[in-house]
N, C-alpha and C positions, 0 to 999 in steps of 0.2 A: 362386384357390388358389395359394399359393407353395410350391413344392417346393424345400426348401433343399438337400437332399443325398441322392441315392440313386445310388451310384457302382458301376460294374462295370469291372474292369480286368484285363488279362491278367497272369498270374503263373506262375512255374514250379511245376508240380505236385509236391508232396512225398508220396511213398508210403511208408508204414510197413510193414516186413516183417511178414507175418502168420503164416507157418508155415515150418519147416525141411523142405523137400521132399526133402532127401537121405535122409530116413527111409523114403521110398516109392519104391524102385527098385533097380536093379542097377548095379554099377560094373565097368568093364573098362579095360585099358590095353594099350599097344603091345607090351610084353614083360615078362618076369618076371626079377627079380634071381636068384631061386632057387626051388625047389619049396617052397611054403608060406611064403615069406618076401617081404616087401614087396608083399603082395597089394593090389589096387585097392580092395577093400572097407574097408581100414584107414582110408582118408581120410574116410569118413562115420561112423566110430565114435569115441567118446571114447577118450583124453582130448583136450580142446580145448587144444592147446599146440603149440609148435614143437619140443619135445623129440623127438629122433629115435632110433628103433631099427627094424629091419626087421619087428619084431613088431607095431608100432603105426602105422607109416607106409607109404606106397607106395614102391616103388623099381623103376624099370625097369632093364633090363640095361645094364651098362657096355659101350659100344662105342667103338672108336677112330673118330676122325673119318674119314669115307669109307666106313665099314662100314654105318652106319645114319644117315640124314640127318634123321629125325624121331622124336619121342617124344610120346606123348599119353596122357591119362587122360580117360575118358568116363563120364558118368552118364546112365542111361536112366530117366526118370520112369515108373513102372509104370502109372499111370492115364492116360498120354498127355499131351496138351497142357496146359501150365500157363503162367501169366503170371509171369515171373521179375522180381523187383524188384531184388535185389542178391545178390552171391555173396561169401562170406567165405573167404579162403584163408590157411592156416597152412603155410608151407613149412619145410623142414628148417633147423634152427638152424645158423648159421655157414656156410651154403652158398648165400648169396644170389647168388653169381656163376653158379651153375647155373640160377638162375631168370631171369637176365637175358635179355630178348628174347622172353619167353613171350607167347602170345596166348590170349585167353579168348573162347569163342563160345557162343551159344545157337542151336541148329539144330533142324531137323526131319528130318534125315537123318544117318546114321552115316558119311557119306563123309569120307575123309581124303585130302588136306588138307580141313579143314572147309569146308562150304558153308552159310553161315548168317549170323546177325547177329554182327558183331565187337563185343563189349562193351568190350574193352580190348586194346591192343597195347603192351607195354613197349618203350620206345624203345631199350633195349639200350646206353645211353650211360653206364652205371654200375650199381652193385648196387641192385636194387629193395628195398623194404621186404618182409621175409619174412612179415609179417602185413598183409593188405590186405582192404578191403571195397570191392567194385567194383559200382557201379550198372549195371543192364542195361535194365530196363523193356522186356521183349521176350517175345513168345509163342513157346513151343517145347517140345520133348520131350527134347532132348539138351543136356547141358552138356559142353563139350569144352575141356580145358586142353591147349594144343598148343605144342610147342617144335621149331623147325627150325634153331636157331642153334648149339647146342653150347657148351662152356665150357672154360676153362683152369683146371686144378686142380693146384697144386704142380708146375708145369712139365710136367705130363702132359696131353696134349690128349685130350678126350673128345668124343664126339658128344652129342647132346641126351639128358638124363636128367630124369626126373620123380620128385620126392621130396616128396609131399604128406603132411602129418601130420594135417590136418583140413580139411574143406570143408563149409560150410553154404550151402545153396541156398534162398534166401528168396522167398516168393511164395504164390500160391494156384492151385489147379486152375481152369482156365478155367470161367467162369460163376459163380464164387464170390468172396466178398470178406468183410472184417470180421475180428473177433476169432476167431482159429483157423480162418479161412476158413469160417465157419458160416452166412453169409448168402448167399442167391442174388442174382445180378445181376438188375437189372430186365429184364423181358421186352421192354421197349421199346428196350433197347440192341441195336444191330445185332449179330447173331449171339450175343446175350446175353453180350457181352464187356465187362467193366468193370475199373477199377483196383482192386487188392486193398485199398488203404488207405482209400478213401472211397466205392467203389461207383459212381463216375461213369463214363459210357460212354466207351470208348476210341475206337471208330469212329463215334461219333454214335448217333442213335436213330431208330427208326421210330415215328411218331406222326401225329396228325391235327391240323387246325386251326392254332393258333398255333405248334405244334411244327414244322410244315413249314418255317417261316421261322427259328426260333430254337432248335429242339431243346431245349425246356425240359422236356418230359415225359421221364422216365427219367434225368435228371441229378439228382444228390443235393445235399445241403446244401453251400453255398459255391460251387457251379458253375452256370454259365448260358451263354447265347450259342450261336452256331452250333457244332455238334458238341461242346458242353459244354466248350469250351476256354478259357472266360473265368472269372475268379475274381470273386466278388461280395464286395466289401469291406463292404457294408452288413449282411450276415447276422449278424455278431457284434456289431453296433453297438447302441446304446440309442436308442429312439425317444421323442421328446416332441412335443407339439402344444399349441396355444393354445386348444383348445375341448374340451368333454366329448363322449364318444362311448359308445354302448352296447357297442361292440366294443373290445377291447384295442388300444392303439396298436402293440403288437408284431406285429400281423397285417400291418403294412405291409412288414416285412422278413423274414417267416417262410418265404418261398419258395413259399407255397401261393397259387395264383392264384384259388382259389375262396373264400378268406377275405379280407375287406377291412376297413379301418377307415373307417366312414361318418362324414363330416364335412360340415357345412353352413355356409354363410356365409363371411365373410372370415376366413381362418385360415392357419396355416402348420404344416408338419410338419418336424421337424429330426431327422436321424440323426447321432449321434456315433459315428464309426468308431474312436475311441479312440487313434489314432496318426496321425502325419503320413504321408500316402500320395499317390501320383500316380495320379489317375484319368484314364482315356482315353475312357470312354463313359458315358452315362446311359441307363437303361431304366426306364420306368414305365408302369403301367396305370391308367386312370381310367375308371370306369363301363363296364368291359368292353372299352374301346378301349386300344390300346397305341401307344407311340412308342418309337423307338430313335434316340438322338441321339449323334452323334460330336462329341467336344469338340476 
């Protein structure tokens, strides 16, 4: 039997945002511009724009440098831990210099300065884009926008100021994934933790038999290998073979190890993966036995 092509290769996992979690929680900030003006909740309510007023954007208090060394805005997800895929920020129009040097965290504590995963730190070497989408891929309960740099504005020196006009926090509650986060992660995933975009296990999976070696059970379509960290190029390919079989040839690359394409005699199977790719390893199962080959 000649196996022409069944390729597994590592690839960067792309996760699609599933839900705006900023609709589920409470916002706070380090200080207030004025009573009922520039409130922290403004950042998670429409409109989605950089247009500024204290009625629709946040605004911490103006401090001279030396009076206050930090400013922050924080969002607490009401249902607890969530897997954050990316965070979109709309800062005050024409005031990018006040945004320069900011840091963005996903954390599990409200401690300031933040203690958690640093998603992004602006280098502070120029004015950043006032509209940004920042990838995070992190589990946490709190999202913290933090500034300890301060800014120069019309020759008047200010301490750090936060002026956010809109923030979207994209991801899913832990143990859920899929469209609108409506599907449960596999119980085989360790701590039932999976990626929101495709349901594959983040920390690997608990299973028996073949899964102990390759973590196949609990990994979803296009994923395979130890801890589900490898991408299967063959999944989206088309299969052809030179003999007839009572089972569809597509069972060769459907990811289901209980369904097979039965072939007898001298034959070949070919999988067209549709585009030129670099493969690193081959993995195949024949009559219940499996091999794992590094190229």
